[in-house]
The first five atom37 places (N, CA, C, CB, O) and aatype in JSON, in Angstrom:
{
  "aatype": [12, 11, 6, 10, 10, 1, 15, 2, 3, 0, 19, 10, 9, 15, 18, 19, 15, 0, 10, 10, 6, 6, 6, 7, 9, 7, 13, 12, 19, 0, 3, 16, 2, 12, 15, 19, 10, 6, 7, 15, 9, 7, 0, 10, 14, 1, 1, 19, 10, 19, 0, 15, 3, 0, 10, 0, 1, 0, 1, 0, 10, 10, 16, 7, 0, 7, 9, 7, 8, 19, 9, 19, 3, 6, 7, 5, 3],
  "atom_mask": [
    [1, 1, 1, 1, 1],
    [1, 1, 1, 1, 1],
    [1, 1, 1, 1, 1],
    [1, 1, 1, 1, 1],
    [1, 1, 1, 1, 1],
    [1, 1, 1, 1, 1],
    [1, 1, 1, 1, 1],
    [1, 1, 1, 1, 1],
    [1, 1, 1, 1, 1],
    [1, 1, 1, 1, 1],
    [1, 1, 1, 1, 1],
    [1, 1, 1, 1, 1],
    [1, 1, 1, 1, 1],
    [1, 1, 1, 1, 1],
    [1, 1, 1, 1, 1],
    [1, 1, 1, 1, 1],
    [1, 1, 1, 1, 1],
    [1, 1, 1, 1, 1],
    [1, 1, 1, 1, 1],
    [1, 1, 1, 1, 1],
    [1, 1, 1, 1, 1],
    [1, 1, 1, 1, 1],
    [1, 1, 1, 1, 1],
    [1, 1, 1, 0, 1],
    [1, 1, 1, 1, 1],
    [1, 1, 1, 0, 1],
    [1, 1, 1, 1, 1],
    [1, 1, 1, 1, 1],
    [1, 1, 1, 1, 1],
    [1, 1, 1, 1, 1],
    [1, 1, 1, 1, 1],
    [1, 1, 1, 1, 1],
    [1, 1, 1, 1, 1],
    [1, 1, 1, 1, 1],
    [1, 1, 1, 1, 1],
    [1, 1, 1, 1, 1],
    [1, 1, 1, 1, 1],
    [1, 1, 1, 1, 1],
    [1, 1, 1, 0, 1],
    [1, 1, 1, 1, 1],
    [1, 1, 1, 1, 1],
    [1, 1, 1, 0, 1],
    [1, 1, 1, 1, 1],
    [1, 1, 1, 1, 1],
    [1, 1, 1, 1, 1],
    [1, 1, 1, 1, 1],
    [1, 1, 1, 1, 1],
    [1, 1, 1, 1, 1],
    [1, 1, 1, 1, 1],
    [1, 1, 1, 1, 1],
    [1, 1, 1, 1, 1],
    [1, 1, 1, 1, 1],
    [1, 1, 1, 1, 1],
    [1, 1, 1, 1, 1],
    [1, 1, 1, 1, 1],
    [1, 1, 1, 1, 1],
    [1, 1, 1, 1, 1],
    [1, 1, 1, 1, 1],
    [1, 1, 1, 1, 1],
    [1, 1, 1, 1, 1],
    [1, 1, 1, 1, 1],
    [1, 1, 1, 1, 1],
    [1, 1, 1, 1, 1],
    [1, 1, 1, 0, 1],
    [1, 1, 1, 1, 1],
    [1, 1, 1, 0, 1],
    [1, 1, 1, 1, 1],
    [1, 1, 1, 0, 1],
    [1, 1, 1, 1, 1],
    [1, 1, 1, 1, 1],
    [1, 1, 1, 1, 1],
    [1, 1, 1, 1, 1],
    [1, 1, 1, 1, 1],
    [1, 1, 1, 1, 1],
    [1, 1, 1, 0, 1],
    [1, 1, 1, 1, 1],
    [1, 1, 1, 1, 1]
  ],
  "atom_positions": [
    [[-37.84, 68.58, 91.91], [-37.98, 67.98, 90.77], [-37.82, 69.33, 89.56], [-39.45, 67.11, 90.83], [-38.19, 70.49, 89.7]],
    [[-37.2, 68.71, 88.43], [-36.86, 69.66, 87.5], [-37.58, 69.2, 86.15], [-35.28, 69.79, 87.38], [-37.73, 68.01, 85.89]],
    [[-37.99, 70.16, 85.38], [-38.65, 70.0, 84.05], [-37.49, 69.3, 83.08], [-39.21, 71.56, 83.44], [-36.4, 69.87, 82.94]],
    [[-37.78, 68.01, 82.41], [-36.86, 67.52, 81.5], [-37.43, 68.0, 80.04], [-36.7, 65.9, 81.67], [-36.71, 68.46, 79.16]],
    [[-38.62, 67.84, 79.94], [-39.21, 68.0, 78.54], [-40.77, 68.35, 78.74], [-39.02, 66.55, 77.61], [-41.33, 68.07, 79.8]],
    [[-41.34, 68.89, 77.85], [-42.87, 69.23, 77.57], [-43.21, 68.94, 76.34], [-43.26, 70.64, 77.75], [-42.5, 69.4, 75.44]],
    [[-44.21, 68.21, 76.03], [-44.81, 67.9, 74.85], [-46.47, 67.32, 74.88], [-43.85, 66.88, 74.26], [-47.1, 66.81, 75.8]],
    [[-46.8, 67.59, 73.67], [-48.03, 66.99, 73.52], [-48.21, 65.8, 72.86], [-48.75, 67.75, 73.0], [-49.35, 65.38, 72.65]],
    [[-47.07, 65.12, 72.46], [-46.83, 64.01, 71.7], [-46.89, 62.86, 72.73], [-45.48, 64.12, 70.92], [-45.95, 62.61, 73.49]],
    [[-48.02, 62.18, 72.72], [-48.03, 60.96, 73.79], [-47.14, 59.86, 73.39], [-49.47, 60.31, 73.99], [-46.7, 59.12, 74.26]],
    [[-46.85, 59.69, 72.15], [-45.67, 58.53, 71.88], [-44.29, 59.08, 72.38], [-45.49, 58.14, 70.15], [-43.51, 58.29, 72.92]],
    [[-43.99, 60.23, 72.25], [-42.78, 60.65, 72.88], [-42.74, 60.57, 74.2], [-42.47, 61.85, 72.59], [-41.79, 59.96, 74.71]],
    [[-43.65, 61.09, 74.96], [-43.86, 60.88, 76.36], [-43.53, 59.5, 76.91], [-45.2, 61.17, 76.64], [-42.8, 59.26, 77.87]],
    [[-44.25, 58.55, 76.07], [-44.32, 57.1, 76.44], [-42.7, 56.4, 76.06], [-45.71, 56.33, 75.45], [-42.15, 55.46, 76.64]],
    [[-42.27, 57.09, 75.09], [-40.75, 56.73, 74.62], [-39.8, 57.11, 75.67], [-40.28, 57.5, 73.26], [-38.97, 56.28, 76.05]],
    [[-39.84, 58.39, 76.2], [-39.02, 58.98, 77.22], [-39.2, 58.27, 78.36], [-39.26, 60.35, 77.45], [-38.22, 57.9, 79.0]],
    [[-40.46, 58.0, 78.76], [-40.73, 57.25, 80.03], [-40.12, 55.84, 80.02], [-42.25, 57.13, 80.26], [-39.7, 55.43, 81.1]],
    [[-40.02, 55.1, 79.0], [-39.6, 54.0, 78.93], [-38.05, 53.87, 79.19], [-40.02, 53.56, 77.78], [-37.54, 53.08, 79.98]],
    [[-37.28, 54.93, 78.28], [-36.03, 55.2, 78.49], [-35.62, 55.48, 79.95], [-35.74, 56.21, 77.69], [-34.73, 54.83, 80.51]],
    [[-36.27, 56.42, 80.5], [-35.84, 56.75, 81.97], [-36.2, 55.44, 82.86], [-36.7, 58.19, 82.58], [-35.37, 55.15, 83.72]],
    [[-37.06, 54.83, 82.78], [-37.41, 53.6, 83.7], [-36.47, 52.53, 83.31], [-38.98, 53.06, 83.53], [-36.11, 51.8, 84.24]],
    [[-35.97, 52.26, 82.09], [-34.88, 51.41, 81.8], [-33.58, 51.72, 82.44], [-34.7, 51.37, 80.44], [-32.83, 50.81, 82.77]],
    [[-33.28, 52.97, 82.64], [-31.98, 53.38, 83.28], [-32.19, 53.61, 84.77], [-31.38, 54.7, 82.61], [-31.32, 54.14, 85.46]],
    [[-33.45, 53.18, 85.32], [-33.48, 53.63, 86.62], [-33.5, 54.94, 87.1], [0.0, 0.0, 0.0], [-33.18, 55.19, 88.26]],
    [[-33.88, 55.9, 86.23], [-33.97, 57.33, 86.68], [-35.42, 57.35, 86.93], [-33.44, 58.5, 85.59], [-36.3, 56.88, 86.21]],
    [[-35.58, 58.09, 88.3], [-36.93, 58.4, 88.79], [-37.53, 59.56, 87.91], [0.0, 0.0, 0.0], [-36.85, 60.44, 87.39]],
    [[-38.74, 59.47, 87.82], [-39.45, 60.49, 86.99], [-40.97, 60.65, 87.39], [-39.34, 60.07, 85.46], [-41.51, 59.81, 88.11]],
    [[-41.6, 61.64, 86.96], [-43.14, 61.72, 86.96], [-43.55, 62.4, 85.64], [-43.72, 62.59, 88.26], [-42.81, 63.16, 85.03]],
    [[-44.71, 62.09, 85.28], [-45.24, 62.83, 84.2], [-46.49, 63.61, 84.85], [-45.63, 61.84, 82.93], [-47.47, 63.06, 85.35]],
    [[-46.28, 64.96, 84.74], [-47.28, 65.83, 85.06], [-48.2, 66.33, 84.12], [-46.78, 66.78, 85.58], [-47.91, 66.49, 82.94]],
    [[-49.37, 66.59, 84.64], [-50.41, 67.26, 83.69], [-51.15, 66.2, 82.78], [-49.66, 68.35, 82.72], [-51.71, 66.57, 81.75]],
    [[-51.16, 64.9, 83.18], [-51.76, 63.87, 82.5], [-53.24, 63.97, 82.61], [-51.26, 62.61, 82.97], [-53.97, 63.58, 81.69]],
    [[-53.7, 64.49, 83.75], [-55.23, 64.72, 83.77], [-55.76, 66.01, 83.25], [-55.73, 64.62, 85.15], [-56.97, 66.2, 83.2]],
    [[-54.91, 66.93, 82.85], [-55.53, 68.12, 82.13], [-56.25, 68.15, 81.03], [-54.74, 68.86, 81.83], [-56.89, 69.13, 80.66]],
    [[-56.15, 66.81, 80.3], [-57.26, 66.74, 79.2], [-58.48, 66.62, 79.57], [-57.14, 65.74, 78.36], [-59.31, 66.88, 78.69]],
    [[-58.93, 66.28, 80.73], [-60.32, 66.46, 81.39], [-60.72, 67.88, 81.22], [-60.32, 66.08, 82.95], [-61.75, 68.21, 80.63]],
    [[-59.83, 68.75, 81.79], [-60.09, 70.12, 81.72], [-60.32, 70.71, 80.35], [-59.04, 70.76, 82.33], [-61.23, 71.46, 80.03]],
    [[-59.31, 70.24, 79.57], [-59.38, 70.87, 78.24], [-60.18, 70.42, 77.08], [-58.21, 70.88, 77.79], [-60.23, 70.97, 75.98]],
    [[-60.83, 69.33, 77.47], [-61.81, 68.72, 76.37], [-61.09, 67.61, 75.58], [0.0, 0.0, 0.0], [-61.54, 67.26, 74.48]],
    [[-59.94, 67.0, 76.14], [-59.21, 65.97, 75.34], [-58.72, 66.25, 73.98], [-60.0, 64.87, 75.21], [-58.62, 65.31, 73.19]],
    [[-58.37, 67.62, 73.56], [-58.12, 68.21, 72.48], [-56.56, 68.16, 72.27], [-58.7, 69.52, 72.54], [-56.09, 68.36, 71.15]],
    [[-55.76, 67.87, 73.38], [-54.49, 67.71, 73.47], [-53.69, 69.07, 73.24], [0.0, 0.0, 0.0], [-52.6, 69.07, 72.68]],
    [[-54.26, 70.16, 73.66], [-53.68, 71.64, 73.63], [-52.77, 71.65, 74.64], [-54.72, 72.83, 73.84], [-51.68, 72.2, 74.42]],
    [[-53.0, 71.13, 75.8], [-52.07, 71.24, 77.02], [-50.91, 70.29, 77.01], [-52.84, 71.0, 78.31], [-51.16, 69.1, 76.88]],
    [[-49.55, 70.73, 77.16], [-48.59, 69.56, 76.99], [-48.51, 68.92, 78.34], [-47.1, 70.02, 76.47], [-48.99, 69.46, 79.34]],
    [[-47.95, 67.87, 78.37], [-47.47, 67.12, 79.44], [-46.13, 67.33, 79.71], [-47.69, 65.83, 79.26], [-45.36, 67.53, 78.77]],
    [[-45.64, 67.31, 81.1], [-44.25, 67.48, 81.42], [-43.83, 66.25, 82.12], [-44.0, 68.72, 82.26], [-44.5, 65.58, 82.91]],
    [[-42.42, 66.02, 81.65], [-41.67, 64.96, 82.33], [-40.83, 65.58, 83.22], [-40.91, 64.09, 81.44], [-40.12, 66.5, 82.83]],
    [[-40.79, 65.16, 84.52], [-39.92, 65.68, 85.55], [-39.03, 64.74, 86.18], [-40.68, 66.25, 86.55], [-39.41, 63.59, 86.4]],
    [[-37.77, 65.15, 86.51], [-36.81, 64.11, 87.11], [-36.26, 64.8, 88.16], [-35.68, 63.55, 86.17], [-36.22, 66.02, 88.11]],
    [[-35.77, 64.12, 89.27], [-35.18, 64.69, 90.33], [-33.88, 65.57, 89.88], [-34.85, 63.58, 91.31], [-33.16, 65.21, 88.95]],
    [[-33.67, 66.65, 90.57], [-32.62, 67.47, 90.27], [-31.2, 66.95, 90.11], [-32.63, 68.35, 91.19], [-30.36, 67.42, 89.35]],
    [[-31.07, 65.97, 90.91], [-29.76, 65.32, 90.96], [-29.46, 64.29, 89.73], [-29.68, 64.55, 92.32], [-28.35, 63.86, 89.44]],
    [[-30.67, 64.01, 89.07], [-30.61, 63.07, 87.93], [-30.96, 63.72, 86.68], [-31.49, 61.91, 88.13], [-31.33, 63.05, 85.72]],
    [[-30.88, 65.09, 86.64], [-31.38, 66.03, 85.43], [-30.17, 65.81, 84.26], [-31.53, 67.88, 85.98], [-30.42, 65.55, 83.08]],
    [[-28.85, 65.97, 84.8], [-27.93, 65.79, 83.68], [-27.89, 64.41, 83.25], [-26.57, 66.22, 84.01], [-27.87, 64.25, 82.03]],
    [[-27.89, 63.41, 83.96], [-28.05, 61.99, 83.29], [-29.24, 61.77, 82.54], [-28.04, 60.92, 84.28], [-29.16, 61.03, 81.56]],
    [[-30.39, 62.32, 82.86], [-31.55, 62.26, 81.88], [-31.23, 63.0, 80.53], [-32.87, 62.92, 82.54], [-31.51, 62.54, 79.42]],
    [[-30.63, 64.16, 80.76], [-30.54, 64.9, 79.51], [-29.32, 64.24, 78.52], [-30.25, 66.5, 79.9], [-29.19, 64.47, 77.32]],
    [[-28.55, 63.44, 79.28], [-27.32, 62.87, 78.44], [-28.12, 61.59, 77.87], [-25.75, 62.44, 79.46], [-27.78, 61.24, 76.74]],
    [[-29.0, 60.95, 78.4], [-29.74, 59.8, 77.97], [-30.49, 60.02, 76.79], [-30.61, 59.35, 78.97], [-30.29, 59.28, 75.82]],
    [[-31.49, 61.13, 76.71], [-32.14, 61.68, 75.72], [-31.47, 62.04, 74.39], [-32.66, 62.69, 76.23], [-31.91, 61.81, 73.26]],
    [[-30.22, 62.72, 74.75], [-29.35, 63.14, 73.73], [-28.62, 61.99, 73.07], [-28.4, 64.1, 74.28], [-28.35, 62.02, 71.87]],
    [[-28.29, 60.92, 73.91], [-27.82, 59.75, 73.29], [-28.7, 58.89, 72.49], [0.0, 0.0, 0.0], [-28.34, 58.02, 71.7]],
    [[-29.94, 59.23, 72.81], [-31.06, 58.43, 72.05], [-31.52, 58.99, 70.74], [-32.3, 58.32, 72.91], [-32.3, 58.43, 69.96]],
    [[-30.87, 60.33, 70.57], [-31.11, 61.09, 69.42], [-32.25, 61.88, 69.55], [0.0, 0.0, 0.0], [-32.77, 62.3, 68.51]],
    [[-32.8, 62.21, 70.77], [-33.94, 63.06, 70.95], [-33.71, 64.03, 71.87], [-35.06, 62.38, 71.32], [-34.54, 64.26, 72.75]],
    [[-32.5, 64.74, 71.77], [-31.93, 65.77, 72.73], [-32.72, 67.02, 72.19], [0.0, 0.0, 0.0], [-32.87, 67.96, 72.98]],
    [[-33.19, 67.11, 71.06], [-33.9, 68.45, 70.79], [-35.24, 68.74, 71.46], [-34.14, 68.59, 69.34], [-35.81, 69.82, 71.34]],
    [[-35.76, 67.65, 72.22], [-37.0, 67.85, 72.82], [-36.78, 68.32, 74.37], [-37.84, 66.51, 72.69], [-37.79, 68.49, 75.05]],
    [[-35.58, 68.52, 74.93], [-35.06, 68.72, 76.22], [-35.42, 70.16, 76.32], [-33.5, 68.36, 76.43], [-35.09, 70.93, 75.42]],
    [[-36.08, 70.56, 77.39], [-36.16, 72.1, 77.8], [-34.95, 72.58, 78.05], [-36.98, 72.4, 79.02], [-34.06, 71.83, 78.47]],
    [[-34.74, 73.86, 77.82], [-33.59, 74.77, 77.85], [-33.56, 75.01, 79.29], [-33.71, 76.12, 76.94], [-34.56, 75.09, 80.01]],
    [[-32.25, 75.14, 79.68], [-31.97, 75.4, 81.13], [-32.57, 76.58, 81.73], [-30.59, 75.49, 81.35], [-32.89, 76.58, 82.92]],
    [[-32.73, 77.6, 80.97], [-33.63, 78.59, 81.35], [-34.99, 78.82, 81.48], [0.0, 0.0, 0.0], [-35.56, 79.84, 81.88]],
    [[-35.54, 77.61, 81.04], [-37.0, 77.47, 81.21], [-37.4, 76.56, 82.43], [-37.6, 76.88, 79.91], [-38.57, 76.51, 82.81]],
    [[-36.48, 75.89, 82.98], [-36.88, 74.89, 84.05], [-36.66, 75.45, 85.46], [-36.05, 73.54, 83.89], [-36.93, 74.77, 86.45]]
  ]
}
C-alpha cells in the first residue's frame, strides 16, 4: 500500500473515499482511531492508502477532480 494523501480534514477524506470507491479503486483510511489517543482534537492526520499498482490511477482521479494539490509527493510515500 502507498500513501495517497494525509489530512486532518474529515470532509476531504470522505470525498476522496467516495471518489475512489466510485472508480473501484481499493483503499484504506489509516489512523482513524488515533483520535482516541490524541483526545479528539484532530491534531493527527488520517492517511488514505491505495495499492501500489493503483497509485497512478488514484493520483489521476484526484487531479481530474481538481484536488491534486492534496496528493502526497512521491518522495514522501
